[in-house]
One Martini backbone bead per residue (centre of mass of N, CA, C, O) as a GRO file, in nm:
protein
  247
    1MET     BB    1  -0.612   7.617  -2.367
    2LYS     BB    2  -0.779   7.582  -2.094
    3LYS     BB    3  -1.064   7.764  -1.961
    4LEU     BB    4  -1.204   7.959  -1.707
    5LEU     BB    5  -1.558   8.040  -1.666
    6ILE     BB    6  -1.828   8.260  -1.627
    7ILE     BB    7  -2.167   8.165  -1.700
    8ILE     BB    8  -2.459   8.313  -1.834
    9LEU     BB    9  -2.770   8.148  -1.820
   10ILE     BB   10  -3.051   8.091  -2.021
   11LEU     BB   11  -3.307   7.941  -2.093
   12ALA     BB   12  -3.256   7.883  -2.427
   13SER     BB   13  -2.992   8.053  -2.523
   14PHE     BB   14  -2.929   7.868  -2.789
   15LEU     BB   15  -3.118   8.024  -2.947
   16PHE     BB   16  -3.345   8.324  -3.011
   17LEU     BB   17  -3.362   8.497  -2.757
   18ASN     BB   18  -3.496   8.763  -2.565
   19HIS     BB   19  -3.369   8.859  -2.279
   20SER     BB   20  -3.515   9.118  -2.185
   21SER     BB   21  -3.800   8.991  -2.204
   22LEU     BB   22  -3.760   8.765  -2.006
   23LEU     BB   23  -3.698   8.934  -1.759
   24ALA     BB   24  -3.968   9.095  -1.771
   25SER     BB   25  -4.141   8.802  -1.732
   26GLY     BB   26  -3.972   8.646  -1.484
   27TRP     BB   27  -3.701   8.559  -1.540
   28MET     BB   28  -3.393   8.398  -1.461
   29LEU     BB   29  -3.074   8.407  -1.350
   30LYS     BB   30  -2.795   8.161  -1.401
   31GLU     BB   31  -2.506   8.036  -1.252
   32TYR     BB   32  -2.213   7.909  -1.419
   33LYS     BB   33  -1.932   7.675  -1.447
   34GLY     BB   34  -1.687   7.681  -1.708
   35MET     BB   35  -1.526   7.508  -1.996
   36ILE     BB   36  -1.270   7.594  -2.234
   37GLY     BB   37  -1.112   7.403  -2.541
   38GLY     BB   38  -1.187   7.364  -2.842
   39ILE     BB   39  -1.450   7.229  -2.918
   40LYS     BB   40  -1.561   6.970  -3.144
   41ILE     BB   41  -1.811   6.915  -3.382
   42LEU     BB   42  -1.915   6.605  -3.528
   43VAL     BB   43  -2.088   6.509  -3.842
   44ASN     BB   44  -1.983   6.270  -4.022
   45GLY     BB   45  -1.689   6.429  -4.008
   46VAL     BB   46  -1.827   6.724  -3.982
   47GLN     BB   47  -1.804   7.035  -3.892
   48VAL     BB   48  -1.967   7.238  -3.661
   49GLU     BB   49  -2.101   7.548  -3.676
   50THR     BB   50  -2.112   7.770  -3.402
   51ARG     BB   51  -2.226   8.068  -3.237
   52MET     BB   52  -2.131   7.894  -2.980
   53GLU     BB   53  -1.903   7.785  -2.784
   54PRO     BB   54  -1.829   7.504  -2.656
   55PHE     BB   55  -1.890   7.362  -2.324
   56ILE     BB   56  -1.813   7.282  -1.977
   57LEU     BB   57  -1.949   7.180  -1.688
   58SER     BB   58  -1.737   7.140  -1.429
   59GLU     BB   59  -1.948   7.023  -1.194
   60GLU     BB   60  -2.126   6.824  -1.403
   61GLY     BB   61  -2.010   6.706  -1.679
   62VAL     BB   62  -2.148   6.902  -1.913
   63THR     BB   63  -2.214   6.942  -2.247
   64MET     BB   64  -2.247   7.255  -2.426
   65VAL     BB   65  -2.480   7.311  -2.707
   66SER     BB   66  -2.623   7.425  -2.975
   67LEU     BB   67  -2.927   7.321  -3.053
   68ARG     BB   68  -2.973   7.434  -3.334
   69ASP     BB   69  -2.710   7.354  -3.478
   70LEU     BB   70  -2.722   7.049  -3.422
   71SER     BB   71  -2.999   6.984  -3.540
   72GLU     BB   72  -2.949   7.093  -3.829
   73ALA     BB   73  -2.706   6.897  -3.888
   74LEU     BB   74  -2.925   6.637  -3.845
   75GLY     BB   75  -3.205   6.755  -4.006
   76PHE     BB   76  -3.354   6.947  -3.801
   77ALA     BB   77  -3.611   7.132  -3.659
   78VAL     BB   78  -3.646   7.448  -3.487
   79ALA     BB   79  -3.883   7.560  -3.221
   80TRP     BB   80  -4.033   7.845  -3.056
   81ASN     BB   81  -4.252   7.867  -2.772
   82ASP     BB   82  -4.374   8.152  -2.582
   83VAL     BB   83  -4.630   8.051  -2.443
   84ASN     BB   84  -4.511   7.742  -2.325
   85ASN     BB   85  -4.205   7.691  -2.328
   86THR     BB   86  -4.125   7.540  -2.617
   87ILE     BB   87  -3.925   7.288  -2.781
   88SER     BB   88  -3.915   7.200  -3.115
   89ILE     BB   89  -3.826   6.879  -3.273
   90THR     BB   90  -3.812   6.807  -3.628
   91GLY     BB   91  -3.845   6.495  -3.812
   92ASN     BB   92  -3.676   6.188  -3.912
   93MET     BB   93  -3.732   5.978  -3.669
   94ALA     BB   94  -3.589   5.712  -3.528
   95PRO     BB   95  -3.626   5.472  -3.337
   96LYS     BB   96  -3.524   5.402  -3.025
   97THR     BB   97  -3.244   5.175  -2.977
   98ASN     BB   98  -3.101   4.884  -2.815
   99ILE     BB   99  -2.850   4.679  -2.927
  100TRP     BB  100  -2.781   4.531  -2.634
  101GLU     BB  101  -3.044   4.377  -2.528
  102SER     BB  102  -2.999   4.102  -2.706
  103LYS     BB  103  -2.738   4.046  -2.559
  104SER     BB  104  -2.528   3.845  -2.431
  105LYS     BB  105  -2.370   3.800  -2.091
  106LYS     BB  106  -2.082   3.833  -1.881
  107ARG     BB  107  -1.930   3.820  -1.593
  108ILE     BB  108  -1.630   3.886  -1.453
  109GLU     BB  109  -1.636   3.648  -1.247
  110ASP     BB  110  -1.666   3.425  -1.505
  111LEU     BB  111  -1.389   3.470  -1.600
  112LYS     BB  112  -1.077   3.403  -1.718
  113VAL     BB  113  -0.787   3.393  -1.512
  114ILE     BB  114  -0.418   3.467  -1.568
  115ARG     BB  115  -0.395   3.728  -1.373
  116ASN     BB  116  -0.343   3.821  -0.999
  117VAL     BB  117  -0.269   4.142  -0.879
  118GLY     BB  118  -0.326   4.212  -0.509
  119PRO     BB  119  -0.597   4.101  -0.510
  120PHE     BB  120  -0.866   4.017  -0.680
  121TYR     BB  121  -1.220   4.005  -0.565
  122GLU     BB  122  -1.511   3.841  -0.436
  123LYS     BB  123  -1.796   3.977  -0.268
  124LYS     BB  124  -2.068   3.797  -0.129
  125VAL     BB  125  -2.094   3.981   0.130
  126ASN     BB  126  -2.279   4.281   0.097
  127ASN     BB  127  -2.084   4.378  -0.096
  128TYR     BB  128  -2.130   4.708  -0.254
  129GLN     BB  129  -2.037   5.062  -0.189
  130ILE     BB  130  -2.104   5.373  -0.370
  131ALA     BB  131  -2.197   5.652  -0.242
  132GLY     BB  132  -2.454   5.457  -0.130
  133ARG     BB  133  -2.447   5.249  -0.356
  134PHE     BB  134  -2.567   4.938  -0.445
  135PHE     BB  135  -2.384   4.629  -0.525
  136GLY     BB  136  -2.430   4.276  -0.620
  137SER     BB  137  -2.172   4.299  -0.805
  138GLY     BB  138  -1.823   4.204  -0.844
  139ILE     BB  139  -1.502   4.348  -0.795
  140ALA     BB  140  -1.198   4.383  -0.599
  141VAL     BB  141  -0.934   4.599  -0.445
  142THR     BB  142  -0.684   4.615  -0.192
  143MET     BB  143  -0.493   4.914  -0.120
  144LYS     BB  144  -0.176   5.081  -0.121
  145ALA     BB  145   0.063   5.276  -0.139
  146ASP     BB  146   0.236   5.163  -0.429
  147ASP     BB  147   0.068   4.958  -0.540
  148LYS     BB  148   0.030   4.680  -0.755
  149THR     BB  149  -0.210   4.617  -1.017
  150GLU     BB  150  -0.333   4.300  -1.192
  151LEU     BB  151  -0.577   4.198  -1.444
  152VAL     BB  152  -0.611   3.904  -1.640
  153LEU     BB  153  -0.794   3.828  -1.930
  154ASP     BB  154  -0.953   3.563  -2.116
  155LEU     BB  155  -1.118   3.627  -2.432
  156ASN     BB  156  -1.062   3.514  -2.722
  157ARG     BB  157  -1.256   3.682  -2.911
  158LYS     BB  158  -1.574   3.676  -2.775
  159TYR     BB  159  -1.611   3.993  -2.751
  160LEU     BB  160  -1.738   4.327  -2.797
  161THR     BB  161  -1.791   4.441  -2.494
  162LEU     BB  162  -1.837   4.664  -2.218
  163GLU     BB  163  -1.972   4.708  -1.870
  164GLY     BB  164  -1.958   4.958  -1.593
  165TYR     BB  165  -1.867   5.021  -1.261
  166PHE     BB  166  -1.665   5.265  -1.078
  167GLY     BB  167  -1.491   5.287  -0.741
  168ILE     BB  168  -1.519   5.353  -0.386
  169ASP     BB  169  -1.560   5.199  -0.110
  170ASP     BB  170  -1.707   5.308   0.187
  171THR     BB  171  -1.503   5.171   0.384
  172THR     BB  172  -1.275   5.382   0.229
  173MET     BB  173  -1.354   5.705   0.250
  174ASN     BB  174  -1.081   5.788   0.440
  175SER     BB  175  -0.881   5.804   0.234
  176SER     BB  176  -0.562   5.934   0.101
  177GLY     BB  177  -0.667   5.807  -0.173
  178GLY     BB  178  -0.669   5.714  -0.515
  179TYR     BB  179  -0.760   5.644  -0.871
  180LYS     BB  180  -0.671   5.485  -1.179
  181LEU     BB  181  -0.817   5.349  -1.465
  182ARG     BB  182  -0.687   5.074  -1.663
  183ILE     BB  183  -0.729   4.956  -2.006
  184LEU     BB  184  -0.615   4.664  -2.187
  185GLY     BB  185  -0.560   4.536  -2.530
  186ASP     BB  186  -0.292   4.377  -2.599
  187ASP     BB  187  -0.132   4.644  -2.480
  188ARG     BB  188  -0.368   4.835  -2.558
  189GLU     BB  189  -0.515   5.124  -2.500
  190LEU     BB  190  -0.873   5.177  -2.413
  191PHE     BB  191  -0.857   5.295  -2.106
  192PHE     BB  192  -0.857   5.620  -1.912
  193SER     BB  193  -0.911   5.763  -1.619
  194GLU     BB  194  -0.993   5.960  -1.401
  195LEU     BB  195  -0.993   6.063  -1.091
  196VAL     BB  196  -1.066   5.864  -0.801
  197LYS     BB  197  -1.254   5.939  -0.521
  198PRO     BB  198  -1.366   5.944  -0.221
  199SER     BB  199  -1.714   5.968  -0.269
  200ASP     BB  200  -1.761   5.917  -0.534
  201TYR     BB  201  -1.936   5.859  -0.789
  202PRO     BB  202  -2.020   5.642  -1.005
  203ARG     BB  203  -1.872   5.520  -1.280
  204TYR     BB  204  -1.940   5.484  -1.638
  205ILE     BB  205  -1.940   5.219  -1.879
  206SER     BB  206  -2.049   5.192  -2.187
  207PRO     BB  207  -2.162   5.025  -2.429
  208GLY     BB  208  -1.911   5.060  -2.698
  209ARG     BB  209  -1.669   5.220  -2.591
  210ILE     BB  210  -1.530   4.933  -2.589
  211ASP     BB  211  -1.339   4.746  -2.804
  212LEU     BB  212  -1.333   4.365  -2.822
  213THR     BB  213  -1.327   4.203  -3.094
  214HIS     BB  214  -0.974   4.161  -3.099
  215THR     BB  215  -0.950   4.049  -2.804
  216ASN     BB  216  -0.762   3.837  -2.598
  217ARG     BB  217  -0.626   4.031  -2.378
  218LEU     BB  218  -0.723   4.169  -2.056
  219THR     BB  219  -0.619   4.464  -1.881
  220ILE     BB  220  -0.620   4.559  -1.529
  221ARG     BB  221  -0.565   4.876  -1.369
  222ILE     BB  222  -0.462   5.014  -1.048
  223ASP     BB  223  -0.374   5.356  -0.971
  224TRP     BB  224  -0.232   5.523  -0.746
  225GLU     BB  225  -0.336   5.836  -0.565
  226ASP     BB  226  -0.260   6.101  -0.396
  227GLN     BB  227  -0.387   6.267  -0.111
  228GLU     BB  228  -0.432   6.507   0.135
  229ILE     BB  229  -0.698   6.370   0.245
  230GLY     BB  230  -0.682   6.139   0.530
  231ASP     BB  231  -0.651   5.858   0.760
  232TYR     BB  232  -0.552   5.642   0.536
  233GLU     BB  233  -0.352   5.399   0.345
  234GLN     BB  234  -0.646   5.293   0.204
  235LEU     BB  235  -0.828   5.099  -0.054
  236THR     BB  236  -1.141   5.007  -0.238
  237ALA     BB  237  -1.165   4.890  -0.543
  238VAL     BB  238  -1.444   4.896  -0.784
  239LEU     BB  239  -1.603   4.655  -0.997
  240ALA     BB  240  -1.936   4.706  -1.104
  241HIS     BB  241  -2.123   4.540  -1.308
  242PHE     BB  242  -1.936   4.367  -1.498
  243ASN     BB  243  -1.982   4.331  -1.851
  244PHE     BB  244  -1.978   4.085  -2.132
  245TYR     BB  245  -2.031   4.084  -2.469
  246ASP     BB  246  -2.137   3.873  -2.695
  247LYS     BB  247  -2.104   3.763  -3.026
   0.00000   0.00000   0.00000
């Protein structure tokens, strides 16, 4: 069972620092709210034993792991310099490359649609805003409580993966509802989001997270979820900058 706890963190507390000496030298304590739930860290399938249990900062959505334990499991050395407050990680690092940069991709608006219940549509004027962020491309669906939506795309095994943002358009930020995004490949669930609420920041699906290599038919569903606060039962769900990477 996941548990909520208040965790007092000091910068670089995951290393080997002497907290009392830091406080004496002018460092400050900062309070964070975190969630623990038996998180396991695997490196090449082998579990990493950490001196402190990994946890998630519940308000930031960031997972905290012992820097030293994880770095050493990856074959790197970690050193702390208390003169200039620097953490050095050294080892045989390969240059960081983005394998998707060289891939051609196609917008969701340009794919073949074989079923459209909602309907999903492309807004070509003024486009979309999610929590104040402007998006120049994508599709949307306007729905009310208990509406059923479904967009089915014909992929025919032509794509490797997808990327994109999703959220609620600012024109319906006072809605009494939210939604969960569900993506299926040939009726097999590939992605299911947490609840998206009005004014939430855009959520991002990174390339590689969803494998479309063998997918013929992709189904996208927006499932309405009631909220307690809101002026009306209507929202516009947006799939912004959704792109599909060619094989």
